[in-house]
C-alpha positions in Angstrom: 114.9 101.6 53.8 113.1 101.8 57.1 113.9 104.4 59.8 115.2 103.2 63.2 112.8 104.2 66.0 114.6 105.6 69.0 112.8 104.8 72.3 113.7 105.8 75.8 114.3 102.9 78.1 112.9 103.3 81.6 114.2 101.3 84.6 112.0 100.7 87.7 111.9 98.3 90.6 109.0 95.8 90.6 107.8 94.2 93.8 106.7 90.6 93.5 104.4 89.3 96.2 103.8 85.5 96.2 100.2 84.3 96.7 100.4 81.6 99.4 96.9 80.3 98.8 96.6 80.2 95.0 100.2 80.3 93.9 101.6 82.8 91.5 102.6 86.4 92.1 101.0 89.8 92.3 103.5 92.5 91.1 103.5 96.3 91.4 105.9 99.1 90.5 105.8 101.6 93.3 107.1 104.5 91.1 104.1 104.0 88.8 101.0 104.3 91.2 98.3 101.9 90.1 100.5 99.8 87.8 99.8 96.3 88.9 99.7 92.9 87.3 100.0 89.2 88.2 101.1 85.8 86.9 101.0 82.1 87.7 104.8 82.0 87.6 107.5 84.5 88.3 108.4 84.6 84.6 104.7 85.2 83.6 104.4 87.9 86.2 107.6 89.6 84.9 106.3 89.5 81.3 102.9 90.8 82.4 104.2 93.7 84.5 106.5 94.8 81.6 103.4 94.9 79.4 101.4 96.8 82.0 104.1 99.3 82.6 104.5 100.0 78.9 100.8 100.6 78.5 100.9 102.8 81.7 103.8 104.9 80.3 102.2 105.2 76.8 98.9 106.4 78.4 100.7 108.9 80.6 102.6 110.4 77.7 99.5 110.5 75.5 97.7 112.4 78.2 100.8 114.6 78.7 101.2 113.7 82.3 104.6 113.7 84.0 106.3 110.3 83.9 108.5 109.2 86.7 112.0 109.1 85.2 113.7 107.5 88.1 113.1 105.7 91.4 114.2 108.5 93.6 110.6 109.1 94.7 110.6 106.1 97.1 112.8 104.1 99.4 112.5 100.3 99.7 113.3 99.2 103.3 112.3 96.4 105.7 110.1 97.5 108.6 109.7 95.6 111.9 106.4 96.0 113.9 106.0 94.6 117.4 102.4 93.6 118.2 
């Protein structure tokens, strides 16, 4: 009989930026600095950022770095700039 593996589930906000020239999306997770991915479609970008975030968190844990547990570290808000 196999043992059930308990995993913590993290929840973050991903920011998808469409590429107007080449199509597709670049995606980042602000709470995980440096965690970035891309995809030719929204669905592909979503799958890729989930994979990137999982690797990011595994690396952080393996190196015993603190992992952002929540998104309280940033605020997402629109900004207007007059030029």
